[in-house]
C-alpha positions as CSV (number, residue, x, y, z in Angstrom):
1,M,0.2,0.2,0.0
2,K,1.0,3.3,-0.6
3,K,2.2,6.1,2.0
4,L,-0.7,9.0,2.1
5,M,1.7,11.9,2.5
6,F,0.5,14.7,3.8
7,I,0.7,18.1,4.6
8,S,-0.8,20.8,6.4
9,L,0.4,24.1,6.1
10,L,-0.9,25.0,9.9
11,V,2.3,24.2,10.8
12,I,4.2,26.1,8.5
13,P,5.6,28.9,9.2
14,F,3.9,32.1,7.2
15,C,4.9,35.5,6.4
16,K,3.8,38.3,8.2
17,A,2.1,41.2,6.5
18,D,5.7,43.1,6.3
19,D,7.1,40.7,3.9
20,P,5.7,40.7,0.1
21,D,8.6,38.1,-1.1
22,Q,7.4,35.3,0.8
23,S,3.4,33.8,-0.1
24,W,1.8,30.8,0.5
25,Y,2.5,28.9,-2.3
26,Q,6.3,29.3,-1.3
27,A,6.2,27.8,1.8
28,V,4.6,25.3,0.2
29,Q,7.6,25.1,-3.5
30,N,10.3,25.4,0.5
31,K,8.9,22.5,1.6
32,P,11.4,19.6,1.0
33,D,9.6,16.2,-1.5
34,W,6.3,19.1,-1.8
35,Q,5.3,17.7,-5.5
36,Q,5.1,14.6,-3.7
37,Q,2.5,15.4,-2.0
38,R,-0.5,13.9,-2.0
39,T,-2.7,15.9,0.5
40,L,-2.7,19.9,1.3
41,S,-4.2,21.3,3.7
42,L,-4.6,26.0,3.8
43,I,-7.4,26.1,5.8
44,G,-8.8,29.7,6.0
45,K,-4.9,31.4,5.6
46,Q,-7.1,34.6,3.6
47,I,-5.3,33.1,0.4
48,Q,-7.1,35.6,-2.8
49,A,-5.7,33.6,-5.3
50,I,-4.2,30.0,-6.5
51,P,-1.4,30.8,-9.2
52,D,-2.3,29.6,-12.5
53,N,1.4,28.2,-13.0
54,L,1.5,25.8,-9.9
55,D,1.6,22.3,-10.3
56,F,0.0,20.3,-8.2
57,H,1.3,16.9,-10.3
58,N,0.4,13.8,-7.4
59,L,-2.1,16.1,-4.8
60,E,-5.4,13.6,-4.8
61,W,-7.3,15.9,-2.6
62,L,-6.9,20.1,-1.7
63,H,-8.5,22.1,1.0
64,L,-8.7,25.2,0.4
65,N,-12.0,26.6,2.3
66,D,-12.2,29.5,4.5
67,N,-10.2,31.6,2.7
68,Q,-10.6,34.5,0.2
69,I,-10.5,33.0,-3.3
70,Q,-12.4,34.1,-6.7
71,A,-11.3,32.4,-8.9
72,I,-10.0,28.5,-10.0
73,P,-7.4,28.9,-12.1
74,A,-8.3,27.3,-15.8
75,N,-4.8,25.7,-16.1
76,L,-4.5,24.4,-13.0
77,T,-2.4,21.2,-13.1
78,A,-3.8,17.8,-10.5
79,P,-4.5,15.3,-13.0
80,Y,-5.4,13.3,-10.2
81,L,-6.6,15.6,-7.7
82,R,-9.9,13.9,-6.6
83,T,-11.6,15.9,-3.5
84,L,-11.6,19.9,-3.5
85,F,-12.5,22.1,-0.9
86,L,-13.1,25.7,-2.4
87,G,-16.2,26.1,1.0
88,N,-16.5,29.8,2.5
89,N,-14.5,31.9,-0.3
90,S,-15.5,34.5,-2.7
91,I,-15.7,32.2,-5.9
92,D,-19.0,34.1,-7.9
93,Y,-18.4,31.7,-11.0
94,V,-16.8,28.1,-11.7
95,D,-16.3,27.0,-15.6
96,P,-17.8,24.3,-15.4
97,Q,-14.9,23.2,-17.9
98,I,-13.5,22.2,-14.1
99,I,-15.3,19.2,-15.2
100,N,-12.3,17.9,-17.7
101,Q,-9.8,20.1,-16.5
102,F,-9.5,17.7,-13.5
103,P,-10.5,14.3,-14.9
104,R,-10.5,12.0,-11.5
105,L,-12.0,14.5,-9.9
106,N,-14.7,12.9,-8.1
107,R,-16.1,15.9,-4.7
108,L,-16.2,19.7,-5.5
109,E,-17.2,21.3,-2.7
110,L,-18.8,25.0,-2.8
111,N,-20.5,26.1,-0.3
112,K,-20.8,29.5,1.5
113,N,-19.7,31.1,-2.4
114,P,-22.2,33.2,-4.1
115,L,-22.6,31.3,-6.9
116,T,-25.7,31.4,-8.6
117,Q,-28.5,28.5,-8.8
118,E,-27.3,28.6,-12.8
119,N,-24.5,27.7,-12.7
120,V,-24.6,25.3,-10.2
121,D,-27.3,23.6,-12.4
122,Q,-24.1,24.0,-15.2
123,L,-21.8,22.6,-13.2
124,R,-24.7,19.6,-12.8
125,A,-24.7,19.4,-16.7
126,A,-21.1,19.3,-17.3
127,T,-20.4,16.4,-15.2
128,L,-23.1,14.6,-17.1
129,Q,-22.5,15.2,-20.0
130,A,-18.5,14.0,-19.4
131,N,-20.3,11.0,-18.3
132,R,-18.8,11.4,-13.9
133,H,-20.2,10.8,-11.1
134,I,-19.1,14.1,-9.0
135,L,-20.7,15.2,-5.8
136,I,-21.2,18.8,-6.0
137,V,-22.1,20.4,-3.1
138,A,-23.2,23.9,-2.8
139,N,-25.3,24.4,-0.4
140,D,-26.9,28.3,0.4
141,I,-28.3,28.4,-3.1
142,G,-32.1,28.6,-2.5
143,P,-33.6,26.0,-0.5
144,Q,-30.1,23.1,0.5
145,Y,-28.9,20.8,-2.8
146,A,-26.7,18.6,-3.1
147,Y,-25.4,17.3,-6.6
148,A,-24.4,14.2,-7.5
149,G,-24.1,13.3,-11.1
150,S,-27.6,12.3,-12.5
151,M,-29.1,12.7,-9.0
152,K,-32.1,15.3,-8.2
153,P,-31.8,17.6,-5.4
154,A,-31.1,15.6,-1.9
155,K,-33.5,16.9,0.4
156,R,-33.8,18.5,4.4
157,K,-33.5,16.0,6.9
């Protein structure tokens, strides 16, 4: 069985606001063997953007909840990414091409983002068109919805 490698930036010292030359992704890149990591947790680090040139080649699980992210870069490389948590950010639109951008993605969590119902429906349609089963969670749009591939909105208990 392969060893699951995990890196959490809760243990990586972060730069202070007065050090503009150091960033969260530089902190990750300075970590030995960071490109071999399969999981990365960057919860609540006040991240405003994901650099579009960052290569998460081996990453399978990325947790970016509770930041200030506004978009998912169109050319972000993460071919093995299975789980992407982006809850409680500032994302107002997710390009449906994300379904093709991450070929192994099976969970996309977008709670507490200012998405429209139309955008969530576009993501659902892209999932169906790609014949994939992806759990797309966006619970703060009107009634509580959770989409999983071709499933109908989940009912609240």
